[in-house]
PLY file of the C-alpha trace (Angstrom):
ply
format ascii 1.0
element vertex 350
property float x
property float y
property float z
element edge 349
property int vertex1
property int vertex2
end_header
-40.78 -81.73 22.53
-38.03 -81.84 19.95
-40.23 -79.88 17.52
-40.81 -77.15 20.10
-37.07 -76.82 20.66
-36.45 -76.56 16.93
-39.12 -73.87 16.56
-37.57 -71.92 19.42
-34.15 -72.06 17.76
-35.62 -70.86 14.45
-37.39 -67.97 16.16
-34.18 -66.97 17.95
-32.28 -67.00 14.66
-34.98 -64.94 12.95
-35.02 -62.39 15.76
-31.23 -62.23 15.69
-31.31 -61.59 11.93
-33.90 -58.88 12.31
-31.89 -57.19 15.05
-28.67 -57.40 12.99
-30.38 -56.04 9.87
-31.91 -53.20 11.85
-28.52 -52.36 13.36
-26.79 -52.34 9.96
-29.52 -50.19 8.43
-29.23 -47.73 11.29
-25.48 -47.52 10.81
-25.88 -46.85 7.10
-28.45 -44.13 7.76
-26.21 -42.64 10.41
-23.21 -42.70 8.08
-25.31 -41.14 5.33
-26.53 -38.47 7.75
-22.96 -37.73 8.83
-21.91 -37.54 5.18
-24.73 -35.12 4.45
-23.70 -32.94 7.40
-20.22 -32.44 5.92
-19.86 -28.98 4.35
-19.78 -29.19 0.53
-16.90 -27.25 -1.03
-15.43 -26.55 -4.47
-11.67 -26.56 -4.83
-9.08 -25.56 -7.39
-5.34 -25.74 -7.79
-3.40 -22.48 -8.24
-2.52 -21.54 -11.78
0.81 -20.39 -13.17
0.90 -17.45 -15.55
1.03 -13.69 -16.02
-0.66 -11.26 -13.65
-1.53 -7.69 -14.59
-2.59 -4.66 -12.63
-4.44 -2.19 -14.82
-6.90 0.70 -14.70
-9.50 1.47 -17.35
-11.41 4.61 -18.31
-13.90 5.58 -20.99
-13.36 8.47 -23.36
-13.84 9.67 -26.94
-11.57 9.50 -29.95
-10.35 12.95 -30.93
-8.32 14.26 -33.81
-4.82 15.42 -33.07
-5.59 18.42 -35.27
-9.02 20.10 -35.17
-10.02 23.28 -37.00
-12.82 25.53 -35.75
-14.72 27.12 -38.66
-15.93 30.73 -38.36
-17.74 32.73 -41.08
-16.08 35.83 -42.50
-19.35 37.66 -42.98
-22.40 38.67 -40.99
-25.74 37.24 -42.04
-28.56 34.80 -41.47
-27.52 31.18 -41.85
-29.46 29.70 -44.76
-28.28 26.08 -44.81
-25.69 23.61 -43.51
-25.25 20.95 -46.24
-23.07 18.67 -44.06
-23.64 16.69 -40.87
-21.58 15.38 -37.99
-19.39 12.43 -38.92
-19.38 13.32 -42.62
-16.11 13.38 -44.51
-15.41 16.64 -46.35
-12.77 17.74 -48.84
-10.74 20.93 -48.64
-12.77 23.68 -50.35
-16.09 21.82 -50.07
-19.16 23.96 -49.32
-20.18 23.42 -45.68
-22.46 26.40 -44.86
-24.40 29.07 -46.76
-25.54 32.48 -45.52
-28.51 34.26 -47.08
-26.89 35.90 -50.11
-29.54 36.85 -52.67
-28.66 40.55 -52.42
-24.95 39.73 -52.52
-25.46 37.63 -55.64
-27.42 40.45 -57.30
-24.71 42.93 -56.35
-22.08 40.60 -57.81
-24.00 40.23 -61.07
-24.35 44.01 -61.37
-20.66 44.49 -60.63
-19.81 41.87 -63.26
-21.90 43.70 -65.89
-20.31 47.03 -64.98
-16.87 45.49 -65.22
-17.61 44.06 -68.65
-18.70 47.50 -69.90
-15.68 49.19 -68.32
-13.38 46.61 -69.91
-14.92 47.23 -73.34
-14.49 50.99 -72.90
-10.94 50.47 -71.74
-10.05 48.39 -74.78
-11.71 50.85 -77.18
-10.05 53.91 -75.67
-6.71 52.14 -75.56
-6.90 51.52 -79.31
-7.85 55.14 -79.93
-5.02 56.36 -77.69
-2.48 54.21 -79.52
-3.67 55.79 -82.79
-3.39 59.26 -81.22
-7.11 59.84 -81.66
-7.57 60.88 -78.01
-5.40 62.62 -75.49
-3.47 60.90 -72.72
-5.68 62.56 -70.12
-8.83 61.09 -71.70
-7.25 57.64 -71.73
-6.15 57.91 -68.08
-9.69 58.90 -67.07
-11.11 55.76 -68.72
-8.31 53.65 -67.23
-9.00 54.99 -63.73
-12.71 54.25 -64.12
-11.91 50.70 -65.20
-9.68 50.06 -62.19
-12.34 51.43 -59.83
-15.00 49.23 -61.44
-12.68 46.24 -61.17
-12.17 46.94 -57.44
-15.94 47.16 -56.89
-16.38 43.84 -58.67
-13.65 42.20 -56.59
-15.30 43.46 -53.41
-18.69 42.11 -54.51
-17.11 38.76 -55.40
-15.36 38.45 -52.02
-18.54 39.37 -50.14
-20.47 36.74 -52.06
-17.76 34.12 -51.50
-17.73 34.92 -47.79
-21.43 33.98 -47.68
-20.48 30.51 -48.94
-18.37 28.93 -46.18
-15.97 26.24 -47.38
-13.96 23.65 -45.50
-10.37 24.77 -44.93
-9.08 21.18 -44.69
-9.88 17.60 -45.61
-11.31 15.76 -42.65
-14.36 14.71 -40.64
-17.06 17.07 -39.40
-16.67 16.49 -35.68
-19.34 18.84 -34.38
-21.95 21.22 -35.87
-22.77 24.06 -33.49
-25.44 26.02 -35.42
-28.79 25.60 -37.14
-30.26 27.43 -40.16
-32.13 30.62 -39.38
-29.80 32.12 -36.79
-27.74 35.26 -37.25
-24.03 34.49 -37.45
-20.88 36.56 -37.50
-17.14 36.13 -37.36
-17.48 35.42 -33.62
-19.74 32.38 -34.09
-18.14 28.92 -34.32
-20.10 27.13 -37.04
-18.48 23.71 -36.68
-15.29 21.78 -35.95
-13.51 19.69 -38.57
-10.92 17.11 -37.55
-8.20 15.57 -39.68
-8.26 11.79 -40.20
-4.52 11.23 -40.06
-3.65 11.32 -36.37
-6.04 10.48 -33.53
-5.76 10.78 -29.78
-7.72 9.92 -26.64
-7.63 11.96 -23.45
-8.28 10.34 -20.08
-8.71 11.95 -16.66
-6.83 9.81 -14.12
-7.36 9.92 -10.32
-4.51 11.45 -8.35
-3.61 8.19 -6.56
-2.19 6.77 -9.82
0.04 9.75 -10.57
3.16 7.98 -9.28
2.78 5.17 -11.83
2.73 7.62 -14.73
5.71 9.57 -13.41
8.08 6.77 -12.41
7.39 4.09 -15.00
7.59 6.18 -18.14
5.44 5.01 -21.00
3.06 2.40 -19.64
1.53 -0.09 -22.05
-1.85 1.11 -23.33
-4.72 -0.85 -24.89
-7.75 0.80 -26.46
-10.92 -1.00 -27.49
-14.58 -0.30 -28.08
-16.71 -0.61 -24.97
-17.93 -4.19 -24.65
-15.72 -5.50 -27.48
-12.22 -6.55 -26.45
-11.55 -8.72 -29.49
-10.12 -5.81 -31.50
-7.45 -4.01 -29.49
-5.87 -0.78 -30.71
-2.42 0.04 -29.41
-1.64 3.43 -28.01
1.31 5.36 -26.68
1.28 7.92 -23.91
2.10 11.23 -25.55
1.57 13.63 -22.68
1.04 13.52 -18.91
-0.21 16.71 -17.31
2.26 18.06 -14.74
-0.66 19.41 -12.71
-3.52 17.84 -10.76
-6.84 19.64 -10.90
-7.77 20.82 -7.38
-11.45 20.57 -8.30
-11.54 16.98 -9.56
-8.29 15.67 -8.01
-7.42 14.21 -11.40
-4.71 14.71 -14.01
-5.04 14.35 -17.76
-3.17 11.86 -19.93
-3.11 12.07 -23.73
-2.73 8.81 -25.65
-1.81 8.78 -29.33
-3.37 5.87 -31.22
-0.89 3.93 -33.32
-3.23 1.85 -35.53
-6.39 3.95 -35.73
-7.33 3.53 -39.38
-10.85 2.29 -38.62
-11.53 4.80 -35.86
-13.11 8.20 -36.41
-13.35 11.16 -34.03
-16.30 10.90 -31.67
-16.19 7.12 -31.17
-16.69 6.01 -27.55
-13.76 3.85 -26.43
-12.28 2.25 -23.33
-8.65 3.00 -22.48
-6.72 0.52 -20.35
-3.35 1.37 -18.78
-1.23 -1.61 -17.63
0.35 -0.30 -14.42
2.32 -3.46 -13.61
2.87 -6.92 -15.08
4.48 -10.04 -13.58
5.23 -13.28 -15.43
5.35 -16.84 -14.02
3.20 -16.11 -10.99
1.45 -18.83 -8.92
-1.95 -17.30 -8.29
-5.53 -17.71 -7.10
-8.71 -15.72 -7.76
-9.84 -13.29 -5.09
-12.93 -15.48 -4.57
-10.67 -17.92 -2.68
-10.17 -15.42 0.16
-12.46 -15.31 3.17
-13.72 -12.07 4.63
-10.76 -12.17 7.04
-8.27 -12.57 4.20
-7.57 -16.26 4.84
-7.17 -19.20 2.47
-8.48 -22.72 3.12
-7.17 -25.87 1.47
-8.19 -29.54 1.60
-5.70 -32.32 2.37
-5.79 -35.93 1.13
-8.19 -36.94 3.92
-10.65 -34.14 3.09
-9.67 -32.22 6.20
-9.36 -28.44 5.87
-6.55 -26.14 6.98
-6.23 -22.36 6.85
-3.35 -20.01 6.15
-2.83 -16.30 5.65
-1.13 -15.54 2.31
1.73 -13.09 2.23
1.37 -10.08 -0.04
3.42 -10.80 -3.16
1.56 -9.15 -6.04
-2.08 -8.28 -6.52
-3.47 -8.36 -10.03
-6.89 -7.24 -11.21
-8.76 -10.53 -10.64
-6.05 -12.86 -9.30
-3.37 -12.50 -6.64
0.01 -14.19 -6.33
0.85 -16.74 -3.62
4.03 -18.51 -2.60
5.31 -21.09 -5.06
5.42 -23.85 -2.41
1.59 -23.78 -2.31
1.20 -24.67 -5.98
0.14 -28.31 -5.35
-2.58 -27.62 -2.78
-6.32 -27.78 -3.47
-7.69 -24.43 -2.32
-11.36 -23.93 -1.57
-13.03 -21.29 -3.75
-16.64 -21.98 -2.71
-17.89 -22.87 0.77
-14.86 -21.64 2.75
-16.49 -18.93 4.86
-17.73 -21.01 7.84
-15.07 -23.68 8.34
-13.05 -24.77 11.36
-9.47 -26.01 11.43
-9.32 -29.77 10.82
-12.99 -30.02 9.84
-13.88 -32.75 7.37
-15.60 -31.54 4.22
-17.20 -33.01 1.14
-15.56 -31.95 -2.14
-18.27 -31.62 -4.78
-16.25 -30.00 -7.53
-12.80 -28.84 -8.43
-10.43 -27.93 -11.22
-6.72 -27.94 -11.80
-5.99 -24.53 -13.28
0 1
1 2
2 3
3 4
4 5
5 6
6 7
7 8
8 9
9 10
10 11
11 12
12 13
13 14
14 15
15 16
16 17
17 18
18 19
19 20
20 21
21 22
22 23
23 24
24 25
25 26
26 27
27 28
28 29
29 30
30 31
31 32
32 33
33 34
34 35
35 36
36 37
37 38
38 39
39 40
40 41
41 42
42 43
43 44
44 45
45 46
46 47
47 48
48 49
49 50
50 51
51 52
52 53
53 54
54 55
55 56
56 57
57 58
58 59
59 60
60 61
61 62
62 63
63 64
64 65
65 66
66 67
67 68
68 69
69 70
70 71
71 72
72 73
73 74
74 75
75 76
76 77
77 78
78 79
79 80
80 81
81 82
82 83
83 84
84 85
85 86
86 87
87 88
88 89
89 90
90 91
91 92
92 93
93 94
94 95
95 96
96 97
97 98
98 99
99 100
100 101
101 102
102 103
103 104
104 105
105 106
106 107
107 108
108 109
109 110
110 111
111 112
112 113
113 114
114 115
115 116
116 117
117 118
118 119
119 120
120 121
121 122
122 123
123 124
124 125
125 126
126 127
127 128
128 129
129 130
130 131
131 132
132 133
133 134
134 135
135 136
136 137
137 138
138 139
139 140
140 141
141 142
142 143
143 144
144 145
145 146
146 147
147 148
148 149
149 150
150 151
151 152
152 153
153 154
154 155
155 156
156 157
157 158
158 159
159 160
160 161
161 162
162 163
163 164
164 165
165 166
166 167
167 168
168 169
169 170
170 171
171 172
172 173
173 174
174 175
175 176
176 177
177 178
178 179
179 180
180 181
181 182
182 183
183 184
184 185
185 186
186 187
187 188
188 189
189 190
190 191
191 192
192 193
193 194
194 195
195 196
196 197
197 198
198 199
199 200
200 201
201 202
202 203
203 204
204 205
205 206
206 207
207 208
208 209
209 210
210 211
211 212
212 213
213 214
214 215
215 216
216 217
217 218
218 219
219 220
220 221
221 222
222 223
223 224
224 225
225 226
226 227
227 228
228 229
229 230
230 231
231 232
232 233
233 234
234 235
235 236
236 237
237 238
238 239
239 240
240 241
241 242
242 243
243 244
244 245
245 246
246 247
247 248
248 249
249 250
250 251
251 252
252 253
253 254
254 255
255 256
256 257
257 258
258 259
259 260
260 261
261 262
262 263
263 264
264 265
265 266
266 267
267 268
268 269
269 270
270 271
271 272
272 273
273 274
274 275
275 276
276 277
277 278
278 279
279 280
280 281
281 282
282 283
283 284
284 285
285 286
286 287
287 288
288 289
289 290
290 291
291 292
292 293
293 294
294 295
295 296
296 297
297 298
298 299
299 300
300 301
301 302
302 303
303 304
304 305
305 306
306 307
307 308
308 309
309 310
310 311
311 312
312 313
313 314
314 315
315 316
316 317
317 318
318 319
319 320
320 321
321 322
322 323
323 324
324 325
325 326
326 327
327 328
328 329
329 330
330 331
331 332
332 333
333 334
334 335
335 336
336 337
337 338
338 339
339 340
340 341
341 342
342 343
343 344
344 345
345 346
346 347
347 348
348 349
């Protein structure tokens, strides 16, 4: 009898243990399930620093001084011994018109001039010795001057067939190809000086007020995709008119340190419209579609607020300084409710 009672007690204890273990396991699973249901979020603290508002456009480097080259003769273009981007010296041959007949004419004129000069010298000696009359000498002298004029004309015509660069610079654009008929109305090429370079940008009308009221805005110029090397620029001219066709106005920027740049390079021009120092700010990714911010308190409960408009930069916006110590949600904030408990899975203190 005593043994049966002892067995009953043992069985009761075992059953009680099983029930307790099952209850504890269920609680843990329930707690784990509740934890998994919590929305995961990523937070960050606002940063303190400088905010900028800027606009950027792409354009080409140009020379502040460009010369259009036109031939001074009519003829078929024989060759163009230079190419775009090539540096040329003043007086360097840059185009040749077909000139075989001109060269032959020049050679004949040179021979005639040599003969006329010899006659002139011989008759001058004879005249000085009174061996010929003054009239005979003047006839020879007149013939010499006429021959000299014909030679000079032949020389100029030949030289006109050999087009030379009027300045030292860079061939910015070649507009012709060998084989075409050219004249003084045909622009052969453009040559730009290397000394002073500019960039022109067409700016939308909505930014006109910035360029009128704030004087010379800061300008940064860099090659597209490479912001490591920044070239400084200064606004040299703002068009007083807005194009009715494009609704844009043109701004000319003079490059201040353009030694490595050549006309024709594709660049990006950035105008800093406004700049604020010591701003407490967040990235735009922290805003919900309704323009709200959510932050997490010490108990992982979330709260929302609507930030006042202080200053909007390009990628970050300023918020009130009394919010600097809050952990704002930058990922997972779009479907939250006030006071909801969340699970913070990442964060940074910027």
